[in-house]
C-alpha positions as CSV (number, residue, x, y, z in Angstrom):
1,M,-60.4,-48.1,127.2
2,E,-59.7,-46.8,123.5
3,A,-62.3,-46.5,121.5
4,T,-61.6,-48.5,118.1
5,K,-62.4,-46.6,114.6
6,R,-64.8,-48.8,112.9
7,L,-64.5,-49.2,109.2
8,Q,-67.1,-47.3,107.2
9,S,-69.8,-49.4,106.7
10,I,-70.8,-50.0,102.7
11,D,-73.5,-51.8,101.3
12,L,-74.7,-52.2,98.3
13,H,-77.9,-50.4,98.5
14,G,-75.6,-47.3,100.0
15,F,-73.7,-47.6,96.9
16,L,-76.3,-47.6,94.8
17,Q,-77.7,-44.5,96.3
18,S,-74.2,-42.8,95.3
19,L,-75.1,-43.5,91.4
20,A,-76.6,-40.9,89.0
21,P,-80.0,-41.4,88.2
22,D,-80.2,-42.4,84.8
23,T,-77.2,-45.1,85.6
24,L,-79.6,-46.8,88.3
25,D,-82.1,-46.8,85.3
26,R,-79.9,-48.3,83.7
27,L,-78.8,-51.0,85.6
28,Y,-82.1,-52.0,86.7
29,A,-82.0,-52.7,82.6
30,H,-81.1,-56.2,83.7
31,P,-83.0,-58.4,85.5
32,A,-79.9,-59.9,87.7
33,A,-79.4,-56.5,88.7
34,C,-83.3,-56.6,90.2
35,I,-82.9,-59.3,92.1
36,A,-79.7,-59.0,93.6
37,V,-80.8,-55.6,94.9
38,F,-84.3,-57.3,96.0
39,R,-82.5,-59.8,98.1
40,E,-80.8,-57.4,99.6
41,L,-83.8,-55.5,100.8
42,P,-85.0,-55.6,104.4
43,V,-88.1,-57.5,105.0
44,L,-90.9,-54.8,105.1
45,D,-89.0,-53.6,102.3
46,K,-89.5,-57.1,100.1
47,H,-92.9,-57.0,101.6
48,Y,-94.3,-53.5,100.2
49,V,-92.2,-54.0,96.6
50,M,-94.1,-57.7,96.3
51,R,-97.6,-56.2,97.0
52,V,-97.1,-53.5,94.2
53,L,-95.0,-55.9,91.4
54,F,-98.0,-56.7,89.6
55,T,-100.1,-53.8,89.7
56,E,-99.3,-51.1,86.9
57,Q,-101.4,-48.7,89.7
58,V,-100.4,-46.1,91.2
59,V,-101.1,-46.6,94.8
60,M,-101.8,-44.3,98.1
61,E,-99.7,-44.2,100.9
62,K,-102.2,-44.3,103.6
63,V,-103.0,-47.8,102.1
64,V,-99.3,-48.8,101.6
65,L,-98.9,-48.0,105.8
66,S,-102.1,-50.0,106.0
67,W,-99.7,-53.2,105.0
68,C,-97.3,-52.8,108.5
69,Q,-98.5,-53.5,111.8
70,S,-100.2,-50.8,114.0
71,G,-97.0,-48.8,115.9
72,Q,-94.6,-49.5,113.1
73,K,-94.6,-46.5,111.0
74,S,-90.7,-45.1,111.4
75,A,-90.1,-48.6,110.2
76,H,-92.7,-47.6,107.6
77,E,-91.2,-44.2,106.9
78,E,-87.8,-45.5,107.0
79,A,-88.5,-48.4,103.7
80,V,-90.4,-45.5,101.7
81,A,-87.7,-43.7,102.0
82,R,-84.8,-46.4,100.8
83,L,-86.6,-47.6,98.3
84,Q,-87.1,-43.8,96.7
85,K,-83.4,-43.7,97.3
86,L,-82.9,-46.7,95.3
87,R,-85.3,-45.6,92.6
88,I,-87.5,-48.1,92.9
89,W,-90.4,-46.6,94.2
90,F,-91.1,-42.7,93.6
91,A,-93.4,-40.5,95.4
92,E,-96.9,-38.4,93.6
93,E,-98.5,-35.7,94.8
94,H,-102.4,-35.8,94.3
95,A,-105.4,-33.7,94.6
96,G,-105.7,-32.8,98.3
97,G,-102.5,-33.1,99.3
98,H,-102.7,-36.7,99.6
99,R,-99.5,-38.5,98.4
100,A,-99.0,-41.9,96.0
101,L,-96.5,-44.2,95.5
102,A,-95.5,-45.8,91.7
103,M,-93.3,-48.5,91.2
104,S,-90.2,-47.9,88.4
105,A,-91.7,-49.2,85.6
106,V,-87.9,-50.4,84.7
107,F,-87.4,-52.0,87.9
108,R,-90.7,-53.3,87.6
109,Q,-90.8,-55.0,84.2
110,G,-86.7,-56.4,85.5
111,L,-87.9,-57.6,88.5
112,R,-91.1,-60.0,86.9
113,T,-88.5,-60.8,84.3
114,A,-85.9,-62.5,86.9
115,L,-88.8,-64.3,89.2
116,C,-90.8,-65.1,86.1
117,G,-88.8,-66.1,83.5
118,G,-88.2,-64.7,79.9
119,G,-86.5,-61.6,78.7
120,D,-82.5,-62.6,77.4
121,A,-80.1,-64.9,78.3
122,W,-78.1,-63.7,81.0
123,F,-75.2,-65.8,79.0
124,Q,-74.0,-66.8,75.8
125,P,-74.7,-70.3,74.8
126,V,-72.1,-72.7,75.9
127,P,-70.1,-74.2,74.0
128,P,-71.3,-78.0,73.2
129,A,-68.1,-79.2,73.1
130,T,-66.8,-80.7,76.8
131,D,-64.1,-78.7,78.2
132,K,-60.9,-80.8,78.2
133,H,-59.9,-78.6,81.0
134,S,-62.8,-79.0,83.6
135,R,-62.5,-78.0,87.4
136,D,-64.5,-79.4,89.8
137,I,-65.9,-77.3,92.7
138,A,-62.7,-78.5,95.2
139,F,-60.3,-77.2,93.0
140,L,-62.6,-73.9,92.2
141,D,-62.9,-73.8,96.2
142,S,-59.4,-74.0,96.6
143,Y,-58.3,-71.5,93.5
144,A,-60.7,-69.1,95.0
145,K,-59.3,-69.4,98.5
146,E,-55.3,-69.1,97.5
147,R,-56.0,-65.8,94.6
148,W,-57.7,-63.8,97.4
149,E,-54.8,-65.0,100.1
150,I,-52.4,-63.6,98.0
151,I,-54.0,-60.1,98.4
152,L,-54.3,-60.8,102.0
153,H,-50.2,-61.5,102.2
154,F,-49.4,-58.4,100.5
155,L,-51.9,-56.2,103.0
156,V,-49.4,-58.2,106.1
157,G,-46.5,-57.1,104.3
158,S,-45.2,-61.0,103.6
159,S,-42.6,-61.8,101.3
160,V,-44.8,-64.8,99.2
161,S,-47.4,-62.5,97.6
162,D,-47.3,-60.8,94.2
163,V,-50.0,-58.1,93.2
164,S,-50.7,-56.2,89.9
165,R,-50.7,-52.2,90.8
166,K,-54.2,-52.1,90.5
167,V,-54.7,-54.1,93.9
168,M,-52.2,-52.0,95.7
169,D,-54.2,-48.2,94.5
170,L,-57.2,-50.3,95.6
171,L,-55.8,-51.3,99.0
172,Q,-54.5,-47.3,99.2
173,R,-57.8,-45.9,97.9
174,A,-60.0,-47.9,100.8
175,G,-57.4,-47.1,103.5
176,L,-56.1,-50.9,104.0
177,S,-53.1,-49.3,103.0
178,T,-50.1,-47.0,103.4
179,C,-47.0,-46.9,101.5
180,S,-44.0,-47.3,103.2
181,S,-41.5,-44.2,105.0
182,D,-38.6,-46.5,104.2
183,E,-37.1,-44.5,101.4
184,A,-35.5,-47.5,101.3
185,N,-38.0,-50.0,100.6
186,S,-40.9,-47.0,99.4
187,S,-43.4,-49.4,97.2
188,A,-43.8,-51.6,100.3
189,A,-47.4,-51.3,101.8
190,V,-47.6,-50.9,105.4
191,I,-50.5,-52.1,106.9
192,T,-53.2,-49.5,108.3
193,A,-55.9,-49.9,111.5
194,A,-58.3,-50.9,108.7
195,G,-56.5,-52.6,107.0
196,F,-56.5,-55.1,110.2
197,Q,-60.0,-54.7,110.7
198,F,-60.5,-56.0,107.5
199,L,-58.6,-58.9,108.2
200,L,-60.6,-59.3,111.3
201,M,-64.2,-59.7,108.9
202,D,-65.5,-63.0,107.5
203,T,-64.2,-63.5,103.5
204,T,-67.5,-62.1,101.9
205,A,-67.4,-59.6,103.8
206,Q,-63.8,-59.0,102.9
207,V,-65.1,-59.0,99.3
208,W,-68.1,-57.2,99.6
209,Y,-65.6,-54.2,100.7
210,F,-62.7,-54.9,98.2
211,M,-65.0,-54.4,95.0
212,L,-67.6,-51.9,95.6
213,Y,-64.1,-49.4,95.9
214,Y,-63.3,-51.2,92.4
215,F,-66.6,-49.9,91.5
216,K,-65.7,-46.6,93.1
217,A,-62.4,-46.1,90.7
218,I,-64.4,-47.3,87.6
219,E,-66.7,-44.5,88.2
220,S,-64.0,-42.2,89.0
221,Q,-62.1,-42.5,86.4
222,G,-65.1,-42.1,84.0
223,G,-65.8,-45.9,83.2
224,D,-69.4,-47.6,82.8
225,V,-70.2,-48.8,86.1
226,V,-73.4,-50.6,84.8
227,E,-71.3,-53.0,82.5
228,V,-69.3,-54.2,85.0
229,L,-72.3,-54.5,87.8
230,T,-74.4,-56.3,85.4
231,L,-71.5,-59.2,84.6
232,L,-70.6,-59.7,88.5
233,F,-75.0,-60.0,89.2
234,S,-75.0,-62.3,86.7
235,I,-72.1,-64.6,87.3
236,S,-73.2,-64.1,91.0
237,F,-76.4,-66.3,90.2
238,S,-74.4,-69.1,88.2
239,T,-73.7,-72.4,89.3
240,L,-70.5,-73.0,91.1
241,G,-68.5,-75.9,89.0
242,K,-70.2,-74.7,85.9
243,D,-68.5,-73.2,82.9
244,Y,-69.6,-70.2,80.8
245,P,-68.5,-68.8,77.9
246,A,-65.8,-65.6,77.8
247,D,-67.2,-64.7,74.3
248,G,-69.9,-62.1,73.4
249,L,-68.4,-59.9,76.6
250,S,-67.3,-56.1,75.9
251,A,-64.4,-55.0,76.0
252,M,-64.7,-53.0,79.4
253,Q,-66.1,-56.6,81.0
254,K,-63.3,-58.5,79.4
255,V,-61.2,-56.7,81.8
256,F,-63.4,-56.6,84.3
257,L,-62.5,-60.8,84.0
258,Q,-59.2,-60.5,84.3
259,D,-59.3,-58.4,87.4
260,L,-61.8,-61.0,88.7
261,R,-59.8,-63.7,87.9
262,E,-56.4,-62.2,90.0
263,Y,-58.8,-61.6,92.9
264,G,-60.4,-65.2,92.8
265,L,-63.7,-64.1,91.8
266,V,-63.6,-66.4,88.4
267,Y,-60.9,-69.0,87.3
268,Q,-59.8,-69.0,83.5
269,R,-57.0,-71.3,82.2
270,K,-55.2,-69.2,80.3
271,Q,-56.6,-65.2,79.6
272,K,-57.6,-66.3,76.2
273,S,-59.6,-69.0,77.4
274,K,-63.0,-69.1,75.7
275,R,-64.6,-70.7,79.3
276,Y,-64.4,-69.1,82.4
277,Y,-65.8,-70.9,86.1
278,P,-67.1,-68.7,88.4
279,T,-66.1,-69.5,92.1
280,R,-67.6,-69.3,95.5
281,L,-66.5,-65.7,96.5
282,A,-68.8,-64.2,93.6
283,I,-71.7,-66.8,93.6
284,N,-71.9,-65.2,97.4
285,F,-71.6,-61.6,96.3
286,A,-75.2,-60.5,95.7
287,S,-76.5,-64.0,97.4
288,G,-78.2,-62.1,100.3
289,L,-75.9,-64.3,102.8
290,H,-74.0,-62.3,105.1
291,Q,-71.8,-64.8,107.3
292,S,-70.9,-64.3,110.9
293,S,-67.8,-62.8,111.9
294,Q,-67.3,-65.1,114.6
295,V,-64.5,-67.7,113.5
296,P,-66.5,-71.7,114.1
297,D,-64.6,-73.5,116.9
298,S,-63.0,-75.7,114.7
299,E,-61.2,-73.3,112.9
300,G,-59.6,-71.6,116.3
301,F,-56.1,-71.8,116.6
302,L,-54.6,-69.0,119.2
303,M,-53.7,-70.2,122.9
304,V,-52.2,-67.4,124.5
305,E,-51.0,-67.7,128.2
306,T,-50.4,-65.5,131.4
307,N,-46.6,-65.7,130.2
308,Y,-46.9,-64.0,127.2
309,R,-46.7,-66.7,125.0
310,I,-48.5,-67.5,122.0
311,Y,-49.1,-71.1,120.8
312,A,-50.2,-70.8,116.8
313,Y,-51.4,-74.4,115.8
314,T,-51.3,-73.6,112.0
315,D,-49.6,-74.2,108.6
316,S,-51.1,-70.8,107.1
317,A,-48.5,-68.7,106.0
318,L,-51.3,-65.7,106.2
319,H,-52.1,-66.6,109.3
320,I,-48.4,-66.8,110.9
321,A,-48.0,-63.1,109.1
322,I,-50.8,-61.8,111.0
323,V,-49.9,-62.9,114.3
324,A,-46.2,-61.2,113.5
325,L,-48.0,-57.5,113.0
326,F,-48.1,-58.0,116.8
327,A,-45.6,-60.9,118.3
328,E,-42.1,-61.3,118.2
329,M,-41.8,-65.0,116.3
330,Q,-39.8,-67.3,118.6
331,Y,-39.8,-70.9,116.6
332,R,-41.5,-72.7,114.7
333,L,-42.5,-76.3,114.7
334,P,-44.4,-78.7,111.9
335,S,-48.3,-77.5,112.5
336,M,-47.5,-74.9,115.4
337,V,-45.0,-71.7,115.3
338,V,-44.4,-70.1,119.1
339,G,-44.9,-66.2,119.6
340,L,-44.0,-64.1,122.3
341,L,-46.0,-60.7,123.1
342,T,-43.6,-57.8,124.2
343,R,-43.6,-54.0,125.0
344,E,-41.6,-53.4,121.9
345,S,-43.4,-56.0,119.4
346,V,-47.3,-54.7,120.2
347,H,-45.7,-51.0,120.5
348,E,-44.5,-51.9,116.8
349,A,-47.9,-52.7,116.0
350,F,-49.3,-49.3,117.5
351,R,-46.7,-47.6,115.4
352,N,-48.0,-49.1,112.0
353,G,-52.0,-48.0,113.5
354,I,-53.0,-51.1,115.1
355,T,-55.0,-50.5,118.4
356,A,-55.0,-53.0,121.2
357,A,-58.3,-53.2,121.1
358,Q,-58.0,-55.0,117.4
359,I,-55.3,-57.4,118.6
360,L,-57.3,-58.5,121.8
361,Q,-60.4,-59.0,119.6
362,F,-58.0,-61.5,116.5
363,L,-56.9,-63.3,119.8
364,K,-60.5,-64.0,120.9
365,M,-61.9,-64.4,117.4
366,Y,-59.0,-66.9,116.8
367,A,-59.0,-68.5,120.7
368,H,-58.5,-72.6,119.7
369,R,-61.5,-74.0,121.4
370,Q,-60.2,-75.0,124.6
371,M,-59.0,-71.5,125.3
372,R,-62.7,-70.1,125.1
373,K,-63.5,-72.6,127.6
374,N,-62.0,-69.8,129.6
375,N,-63.6,-66.5,131.0
376,P,-62.4,-64.4,130.1
377,C,-61.3,-65.6,127.0
378,V,-58.2,-63.9,127.1
379,P,-56.6,-64.0,130.2
380,A,-57.1,-60.5,132.0
381,T,-53.1,-60.3,132.4
382,I,-52.6,-60.0,128.9
383,S,-55.5,-57.7,128.0
384,D,-55.0,-55.7,130.5
385,Q,-50.7,-55.5,129.8
386,V,-51.5,-54.6,126.1
387,R,-54.5,-51.9,127.3
388,L,-51.4,-50.3,129.3
389,W,-48.9,-50.2,126.7
390,Q,-50.9,-49.1,124.3
391,L,-51.6,-46.0,127.3
392,E,-47.6,-45.8,127.3
393,R,-47.9,-44.5,123.8
394,D,-50.7,-42.4,124.0
395,R,-50.1,-40.5,126.7
396,L,-47.5,-38.1,125.1
397,R,-47.7,-36.6,121.9
398,S,-45.0,-35.0,119.7
399,S,-46.1,-32.3,117.6
400,E,-43.5,-29.5,115.6
401,G,-43.0,-26.3,116.9
402,V,-40.5,-23.3,117.1
403,L,-38.9,-22.4,119.9
404,Y,-38.6,-18.2,121.4
405,N,-36.7,-17.9,124.6
406,Q,-34.0,-15.2,125.5
407,F,-36.7,-12.2,126.8
408,S,-34.8,-9.4,128.2
409,S,-38.1,-9.0,130.5
410,A,-40.9,-10.5,131.9
411,S,-43.1,-8.5,129.7
412,E,-41.6,-9.1,126.7
413,Y,-42.8,-13.2,127.5
414,Q,-46.5,-12.4,128.3
415,V,-46.8,-10.0,125.2
416,L,-45.7,-12.8,122.8
417,R,-46.9,-15.4,125.1
418,D,-50.9,-14.0,125.3
419,Y,-50.0,-13.0,121.3
420,A,-50.0,-16.6,120.5
421,S,-52.6,-17.5,122.7
422,D,-54.9,-15.0,121.5
423,I,-54.3,-16.1,118.1
424,G,-54.2,-20.4,118.7
425,V,-51.1,-21.1,117.9
426,L,-49.7,-21.6,121.5
427,V,-48.0,-25.1,122.3
428,Y,-46.2,-24.5,125.2
429,A,-44.8,-21.7,128.0
430,N,-42.4,-21.7,130.8
431,P,-42.6,-18.3,133.0
432,A,-39.9,-19.7,134.9
433,K,-38.1,-20.2,131.9
434,R,-39.5,-17.1,130.1
435,C,-39.6,-19.3,126.9
436,V,-42.7,-19.9,124.1
437,V,-43.1,-22.5,121.6
438,V,-45.4,-21.6,118.9
439,T,-46.9,-24.1,116.2
440,S,-44.9,-24.3,113.0
441,T,-47.9,-23.1,111.0
442,G,-48.7,-19.8,113.4
443,H,-44.6,-19.0,113.8
444,K,-44.9,-16.4,110.9
445,D,-48.0,-14.5,112.2
446,V,-45.6,-14.6,115.3
447,R,-42.4,-13.5,114.0
448,V,-44.1,-10.2,112.3
449,F,-45.9,-9.5,115.4
450,W,-42.7,-10.0,117.5
451,K,-41.1,-7.6,115.1
452,Q,-43.5,-4.6,115.0
453,H,-43.3,-5.0,119.0
454,K,-40.1,-4.5,119.3
455,Q,-39.6,-1.4,116.8
456,K,-42.5,0.4,118.8
């Protein structure tokens, strides 16, 4: 059974730890950022922060260690190290070699303000006039789903998608898609194995993954990531269904707001509208709630039979496009499509970087509730055959090389073969036929050696 390469785990704290110290300090000057970082901390880290939040003096590390249960020293060390990497705590050496821990004054003030109130308003005052184009929560949820699925449609190669160049670049930067090798359609995107695994995530996790690469792109381009982070953190603590003013934003934040509009994180009727509505995608961004990647029973729509037929009870064009990545679509009926797992369709998925384990994971994740009653969920006939098709592809590997043959004697063959083996460029050797294949990169060195040998 092949080992599936997992997406690199990226979370908020991991990204913040990669920021420059002065950038992190500027970010903590905003209460919304402090409370967002605090909510993502593990329980023990939160406990330590709250114990010293309202004390101005340093605390000896031995005292901090006494706040956790005995035998939990490793957990204590991990918590202290994490808080130091986030620049929430700083270590100070005292007389006698004792170490003390002090909280960042900037973070302390920001978290106090977020918890107790005060400070500057996170948003500009809302215009007193009622928005005649106001939107309710149901509309915002539908809008967010529609906009986000456009990105997913593009990822699976659906013809109905229309995304900006920035989204295409971000998907490639994140390793979720790559350019098509077809010269006639070089602008088309091809999903990678990481991209297919991205589709298996829940929507909240997808937004996390996508937006953190957005922040990295801004940082690599020399932009101020603090401006966009503070706006997104502020939006994540807004009220769903309430409008907020677009005035008072910096030039960079206004550009960021339009990007959020394209991704479905905010709704703005027009680009120059003075109001915007945060959607559930933005509010869940820093909510500290991580949903399970398991699809509820009510949302499972796939039935797989031992005759390799797949019945998808769905109207979702996105779900149908995902199934079409590894199955041959047979026909479509109202509220149902029928596909067939064939050797050709599955091998096409393998060529695009999708693995057998990912196909089976998708079938299990979106299995119909009736199908989940079976053990195993996916018929063993199907799972075994998909893995065998994977092994068919993996047992042969192609590599470029240069062939040497027509040696005048066995000794000449042995000399060249031994030299190629010694420098690590030998691909294949056949003593009976006196032929040697070397790598393309090693061909130059082998050729020079052979010419010198022939002259001797």
